[in-house]
C-alpha positions as CSV (number, residue, x, y, z in Angstrom):
1,X,-8.4,-100.3,-12.0
2,X,-7.6,-96.9,-10.6
3,X,-4.3,-98.2,-9.1
4,X,-3.4,-100.0,-12.3
5,X,-3.9,-96.7,-14.3
6,X,-1.9,-94.8,-11.6
7,X,1.0,-97.4,-11.9
8,X,0.9,-97.2,-15.6
9,X,1.2,-93.4,-15.6
10,X,3.9,-93.6,-12.9
11,X,5.9,-96.1,-14.9
12,X,5.6,-94.0,-18.1
13,X,6.8,-90.9,-16.2
14,X,9.7,-92.8,-14.7
15,X,10.6,-94.2,-18.2
16,X,10.6,-90.7,-19.7
17,X,12.7,-89.3,-16.9
18,X,15.4,-92.0,-17.4
19,X,15.4,-91.5,-21.2
20,X,18.8,-90.3,-22.4
21,X,18.9,-87.2,-24.6
22,X,21.5,-87.3,-27.3
23,X,23.4,-84.2,-28.3
24,X,25.6,-83.6,-31.2
25,X,28.7,-81.5,-30.6
26,X,29.9,-79.3,-33.4
27,X,33.0,-77.1,-33.1
28,X,33.0,-73.9,-34.9
29,X,36.5,-72.4,-35.4
30,X,37.0,-68.9,-34.1
31,X,38.3,-66.0,-36.2
32,X,41.9,-64.9,-35.9
33,X,42.4,-61.3,-36.5
34,X,45.8,-59.8,-36.7
35,X,46.3,-56.0,-37.0
36,X,49.7,-54.4,-37.3
37,X,50.2,-50.7,-37.2
38,X,53.2,-49.8,-39.3
39,X,54.7,-46.5,-38.2
40,X,57.9,-46.9,-40.3
41,X,56.6,-44.9,-43.3
42,X,55.9,-41.9,-41.0
43,X,59.1,-42.2,-39.0
44,X,61.0,-42.0,-42.3
45,X,59.2,-38.7,-42.9
46,X,60.2,-37.3,-39.4
47,X,56.8,-37.9,-37.9
48,X,56.4,-39.6,-34.5
49,X,53.7,-41.9,-33.2
50,X,54.2,-42.7,-29.5
51,X,51.9,-44.8,-27.3
52,X,53.0,-42.8,-24.3
53,X,54.4,-39.4,-23.5
54,X,57.7,-38.2,-24.9
55,X,60.8,-36.7,-23.2
56,X,60.9,-33.7,-25.5
57,X,59.4,-30.3,-25.5
58,X,56.2,-30.1,-27.6
59,X,53.3,-27.8,-28.2
60,X,49.9,-29.6,-27.9
61,X,47.7,-28.8,-31.0
62,X,44.7,-30.9,-30.3
63,X,43.3,-34.4,-29.9
64,X,42.3,-36.8,-32.6
65,X,39.7,-39.5,-32.0
66,X,38.6,-41.8,-34.8
67,X,35.8,-44.4,-34.4
68,X,35.3,-46.6,-37.4
69,X,32.0,-48.5,-37.4
70,X,31.9,-52.0,-38.9
71,X,29.5,-53.0,-41.6
72,X,26.8,-55.5,-40.4
73,X,26.0,-58.7,-42.3
74,X,22.7,-60.4,-41.9
75,X,22.8,-64.2,-41.7
76,X,19.9,-66.4,-43.0
77,X,19.3,-70.1,-42.6
78,X,17.3,-72.3,-44.9
79,X,13.8,-73.3,-43.8
80,X,10.9,-75.4,-44.9
81,X,8.5,-72.9,-43.3
82,X,6.7,-70.4,-45.5
83,X,8.4,-67.2,-46.3
84,X,5.9,-64.4,-47.0
85,X,6.1,-61.2,-48.9
86,X,5.9,-59.3,-45.7
87,X,8.8,-61.2,-44.3
88,X,10.8,-60.4,-47.4
89,X,9.9,-56.7,-47.3
90,X,10.9,-56.5,-43.6
91,X,14.3,-58.3,-44.2
92,X,13.2,-61.4,-42.3
93,X,13.1,-63.8,-45.2
94,X,14.7,-64.4,-48.6
95,X,13.8,-66.7,-51.5
96,X,16.8,-67.4,-53.7
97,X,16.8,-70.0,-56.5
98,X,13.6,-71.5,-55.0
99,X,15.2,-72.0,-51.6
100,X,13.6,-70.3,-48.6
101,X,15.7,-68.6,-45.9
102,X,14.7,-66.9,-42.7
103,X,16.7,-64.3,-40.8
104,X,19.0,-65.8,-38.2
105,X,21.2,-63.0,-36.8
106,X,23.4,-60.0,-37.7
107,X,27.2,-60.0,-37.2
108,X,29.6,-57.1,-37.4
109,X,32.4,-57.3,-40.0
110,X,35.2,-54.7,-40.1
111,X,36.3,-54.0,-43.7
112,X,38.6,-51.1,-43.1
113,X,42.4,-51.6,-43.0
114,X,43.7,-50.0,-39.8
115,X,46.8,-48.7,-41.7
116,X,44.5,-46.7,-44.0
117,X,43.0,-45.1,-40.9
118,X,46.5,-44.5,-39.5
119,X,47.2,-42.6,-42.7
120,X,44.1,-40.4,-42.1
121,X,45.4,-39.6,-38.6
122,X,48.8,-38.7,-40.0
123,X,47.3,-36.5,-42.8
124,X,45.0,-34.7,-40.3
125,X,47.9,-34.0,-37.9
126,X,50.0,-32.7,-40.7
127,X,47.2,-30.3,-41.8
128,X,47.3,-28.8,-38.3
129,X,51.0,-28.3,-38.3
130,X,51.8,-31.3,-36.1
131,X,54.8,-33.6,-36.5
132,X,53.7,-36.2,-34.0
133,X,50.9,-38.0,-32.1
134,X,51.6,-38.9,-28.5
135,X,49.6,-41.0,-26.1
136,X,48.4,-42.8,-29.2
137,X,45.9,-45.6,-28.5
138,X,44.4,-48.2,-30.8
139,X,41.5,-50.4,-29.8
140,X,39.3,-53.0,-31.5
141,X,36.0,-53.5,-29.6
142,X,34.0,-56.7,-29.3
143,X,31.6,-55.2,-31.9
144,X,34.6,-54.9,-34.3
145,X,34.6,-51.1,-34.0
146,X,38.1,-49.6,-34.5
147,X,39.1,-46.7,-32.2
148,X,42.2,-44.6,-32.7
149,X,43.1,-41.6,-30.5
150,X,45.9,-39.4,-29.4
151,X,47.2,-35.9,-28.9
152,X,48.6,-34.2,-32.0
153,X,51.7,-32.2,-31.1
154,X,54.4,-30.0,-32.6
155,X,57.6,-31.4,-31.2
156,X,60.4,-28.9,-30.8
157,X,63.7,-29.9,-32.2
């Protein structure tokens, strides 16, 4: 009897080990983000943005550094589990039109137009008497944070 039970358990375990697990593959398309910094409106006004140094004499007036934080969007998924008042108060649950949702994750979303920020850099540089920004850098981090920096200068003509 003991050996029969042992064989039965061993057979069951072998069956479970050989059982195939099915997976469903779902492709989620990535986001394509294109940013273009248009210097032309500033060039037309005699202002220079240069990603490197320049071969002209200039007077350094300062450094600009802008960091633009993204907004954060909370994602919720529908659930059949209970959603309590405490969960709702803490932002971990929502009930909307009778459907219950629980918090899933938060994602960053950049809502600022980079050319609006470029205009801010230009206006600040002008307010300091500059007619150019050299060593100009633009970066978009993985967290969708925009960083603009450079040296504001008065280029001698």
